[in-house]
Every structure is written in structure tokens, then in C-alpha cells.
C-alpha positions in Angstrom: -5.4 3.2 10.0 -5.7 0.8 7.2 -4.5 1.9 4.0 -4.6 0.5 0.4 -2.0 1.1 -2.4 -3.2 0.6 -6.2 -2.1 1.3 -9.4 -3.5 1.0 -12.9 -2.9 -2.5 -12.8 -5.5 -3.3 -10.5 -9.1 -3.5 -11.4 -12.7 -4.1 -9.6 -11.1 -7.3 -7.5 -8.3 -5.2 -6.0 -11.4 -2.8 -5.0 -13.6 -5.6 -3.5 -10.5 -7.2 -1.6 -9.7 -3.9 0.0 -13.5 -3.3 0.6 -13.1 -6.6 2.5 -10.5 -5.2 4.4 -12.5 -2.3 5.5 -10.8 0.4 3.7 -12.5 3.4 3.2 -12.1 4.6 -0.1 -10.5 7.8 1.2 -7.7 5.7 2.3 -6.9 4.3 -1.1 -4.0 6.2 -2.4 -3.0 5.2 -6.5 0.6 4.9 -7.4 0.9 8.5 -8.5 0.1 9.5 -5.0 2.6 7.8 -3.0 3.8 11.2 -1.6 0.7 11.6 -0.2 0.3 8.3 1.4 3.6 8.7 3.2 2.4 12.1 4.5 -0.2 10.5 6.3 1.1 7.0 7.7 1.9 7.0 11.3 3.0 4.0 13.4 0.4 1.3 14.0 -0.9 1.8 10.3 -1.3 -1.0 8.0 -0.8 -0.6 4.2 -1.8 -3.1 1.8 -0.7 -3.7 -1.6 -1.7 -6.1 -4.1 1.9 -6.9 -5.3 5.2 -5.1 -5.3 4.9 -4.6 -9.1 2.4 -1.7 -8.3 5.5 0.2 -7.9 7.2 1.8 -10.5 10.7 0.3 -9.6 12.5 -1.8 -7.1 14.1 1.2 -5.5 10.9 2.4 -5.0 9.7 -0.6 -3.6 12.9 -0.6 -1.3 12.5 2.9 0.0 8.9 2.3 0.9 9.5 -0.8 2.6 12.5 0.9 4.4 10.1 4.2 5.6 7.4 2.2 6.8 10.1 -0.5 8.8 11.7 3.1 10.4 8.0 4.7 11.3 6.3 1.3 12.5 4.3 0.6 9.5 2.9 -2.4 8.4 2.9 -3.4 4.8 1.2 -6.5 3.6 2.0 -7.5 0.0 -1.2 -9.4 -1.0 0.4 -11.8 -3.9 3.5 -12.0 -1.9 3.3 -12.7 1.7 6.8 -14.0 1.7 8.1 -10.5 1.5 
């Protein structure tokens, strides 16, 4: 499955990008729902995030990235492809 992760910093441009990636609205999780997103992720899933600034801290980015790596989930940081 394909998921999106947004925060209050994201607007309509993000929604347009996520629609172009064919991400259904029910698969877009707000920053307050990171725990819910983690619960549904499984091997082979993909998560799109506009930027690492959408997370509340560096520790949260690191923890989420580590979790995804261990579970075989791909994370795409759109604004920071080098991550």
C-alpha cells in the first residue's frame, strides 16, 4: 500500500502531489496519528513525506525511519531525496 504523512505545514499542494501518487484519502495520516500509521505498515509498503520537518523532532524522524527499515517499508522524503 501507499501512504502519505502530513502536518499542519502541508496544504493543497501536498494533497495534489499525493493524489498524483494515487494515495487514497484514508491512507493519508496527520502528524498526530503517527502511531496509527505505524500500526498499519507492513513489508513492501511505501510512505511519502514532504519533508523531515513534518516530524516533531529529530528523534521521531530517526525512530520512524529505523522502524520502517526494520519492517521493509520504503520512506520517500519528497523535498529531501538524499534521505
